[in-house]
C-alpha positions in Angstrom: -18.8 59.6 -12.8 -16.7 59.0 -15.7 -13.6 58.1 -14.4 -11.1 58.0 -11.2 -7.9 59.0 -10.6 -5.8 57.6 -7.7 -2.6 59.7 -6.5 0.1 59.4 -4.3 3.2 58.4 -3.1 5.4 55.8 -5.0 4.1 52.6 -3.1 0.8 53.9 -1.9 -0.7 51.1 -3.9 -2.5 53.2 -6.6 -1.9 50.1 -8.9 -2.6 47.7 -6.9 -6.3 49.5 -5.7 -6.3 50.9 -8.6 -7.2 47.3 -10.5 -9.9 46.4 -7.5 -11.3 49.6 -7.7 -11.7 48.8 -11.9 -13.4 45.8 -11.2 -15.2 47.5 -8.0 -16.9 49.9 -10.4 -17.2 48.3 -13.7 -14.4 50.5 -14.9 -11.3 50.2 -17.3 -7.8 50.4 -15.6 -5.2 52.0 -16.8 -1.6 52.6 -15.0 0.1 55.2 -17.0 3.9 54.6 -16.4 3.0 51.6 -18.7 2.2 54.5 -21.1 5.2 55.9 -21.2 6.8 52.5 -21.0 5.5 52.0 -24.3 5.9 55.2 -25.7 9.4 55.6 -25.2 10.3 52.0 -25.6 11.9 51.2 -21.9 11.5 50.2 -18.5 10.3 53.2 -16.3 13.6 53.3 -14.6 15.6 53.5 -18.0 13.4 56.0 -19.3 14.3 58.2 -16.1 17.8 57.3 -16.6 17.9 58.5 -20.3 15.9 61.5 -19.9 16.7 63.0 -16.8 14.2 64.6 -14.3 12.9 67.2 -15.6 12.0 66.0 -19.0 11.0 62.7 -17.1 8.4 65.3 -15.6 7.2 66.5 -18.9 7.5 63.4 -20.8 4.8 62.1 -17.9 2.9 65.0 -18.2 2.1 64.6 -21.9 1.7 61.2 -22.0 -1.6 61.8 -19.2 -2.6 65.2 -21.1 -3.0 63.0 -24.0 -5.6 60.4 -22.0 -9.2 60.2 -23.5 -11.1 57.9 -22.0 -14.7 57.6 -19.9 -15.4 54.9 -17.3 -12.1 54.1 -15.9 -9.8 54.1 -13.2 -6.5 55.6 -13.3 -3.2 55.1 -11.7 -0.6 58.2 -13.1 2.9 58.2 -11.8 3.1 59.3 -7.9 5.0 62.3 -9.6 2.2 63.2 -11.9 1.2 66.4 -9.3 4.6 68.1 -10.0 3.4 69.5 -13.5 0.1 71.2 -13.8 -0.6 70.4 -16.8 -1.0 66.5 -15.7 -2.5 66.9 -13.2 -4.9 69.5 -14.3 -6.5 67.0 -16.5 -6.6 64.4 -14.3 -8.8 66.7 -12.6 -10.5 67.5 -16.1 -11.8 63.7 -16.2 -13.0 62.6 -12.8 -12.5 62.9 -9.1 -9.4 62.6 -7.8 -8.4 60.2 -4.7 -5.2 60.8 -2.9 -4.6 57.9 -1.5 -2.6 58.6 1.5 0.3 56.8 3.6 2.3 57.7 6.1 6.0 57.4 5.2 7.8 54.6 7.1 4.6 52.5 5.8 6.1 53.8 2.4 9.5 52.7 3.3 8.6 49.2 4.1 6.9 49.0 1.0 9.4 50.6 -1.3 12.6 48.5 -0.6 15.5 49.6 -3.2 14.6 53.0 -4.6 17.1 52.8 -7.6 14.8 50.5 -9.4 11.4 51.9 -8.8 11.3 54.6 -11.3 11.4 57.3 -8.4 11.9 61.0 -9.1 14.3 61.3 -6.5 17.3 64.3 -6.3 20.7 63.3 -5.5 20.7 63.4 -1.8 16.9 63.5 -1.4 15.6 61.1 1.1 12.0 59.4 0.8 11.2 61.5 3.5 12.3 65.1 1.9 10.5 63.1 -1.4 7.2 62.7 0.7 7.5 66.8 2.7 7.9 68.2 -0.6 5.1 66.2 -2.2 2.1 66.8 0.0 0.7 69.6 -0.3 0.6 69.4 -4.1 -1.3 65.8 -3.4 -3.3 67.9 -1.4 -4.1 70.4 -3.5 -5.3 68.5 -6.2 -7.3 65.8 -4.4 -10.9 65.7 -4.5 -10.6 63.3 -1.4 -8.0 61.6 0.3 -8.4 58.1 1.4 -6.0 56.6 4.5 -4.4 53.7 2.4 -2.7 52.4 5.5 -5.8 49.8 5.8 -5.7 45.7 7.2 -5.9 44.8 3.3 -5.8 46.3 -0.4 -9.9 45.2 0.0 -10.1 47.1 2.2 -8.3 50.6 1.4 -10.7 49.3 -1.7 -13.5 49.9 0.0 -13.5 53.4 1.9 -12.9 54.5 -1.9 -15.9 53.2 -3.1 -17.4 54.3 0.3 -15.8 58.1 -0.8 -16.8 58.1 -4.1 -20.7 56.9 -3.4 -20.9 59.9 -0.9 -19.5 62.5 -2.9 -20.0 62.1 -6.5 
């Protein structure tokens, strides 16, 4: 297994689970939102506000498509699945795990969406975004993990077990 990518909605735990999963596997960890912030010279929400949704999605895809890594857990932004370029590249790098959570759990975790760098269209609710993205996550995922576990460690254990069984 060269790399592992975690996809899912904002608030699904990609970064938190990713760090612990990397530690468990003896891999490195990369959060692509941080790569975008470094490249664009600002916080994610400011970059999104400056670029607008479509250009932001293109930039995110380009950053992800440029990844060249080994033995790394990759945590991309939740919108990675909206551009085939980035999502396909993640699959080329190794297995893709979808951290699935019910929308009400995400709403509790996320709080104020206006500061989270979430690509919402005007008038769009989190439920609307969830319903729109769910088929894309399913399309690109090699494995779906129920991330609604009592602890983050339980989610990591499920991910490790699934990876060992399938790869």
